[in-house]
C-alpha angles and dihedrals in degrees: 000000000000130000122274110257126201101224093199090057092048091050092048092049093049092048090048090054092047090052090049090051093050091047090054090051091049091049089053093046102039105019096080129104120244089256094054091048091048094049090048091049091049091049091049091050092049091048090048091049093049091052094047089050088057097047115119095200134024117247092259091058101254128118117273117265093247096049121075113232116249 
């Protein structure tokens, strides 16, 4: 037979772990300086521009403006 488990304690432990996980995500998202957020945004913009520059077709299926259609 298994051990007796206090369901309230299990629930509270699980909720505490969930809150700790959410706090860690919030610290990562909001606990940065303005310079860090700006640097991250610049990096994301550069990465997106690099991907767009290497795109063979535009999202709507046509050829990019700088490439003549075949």
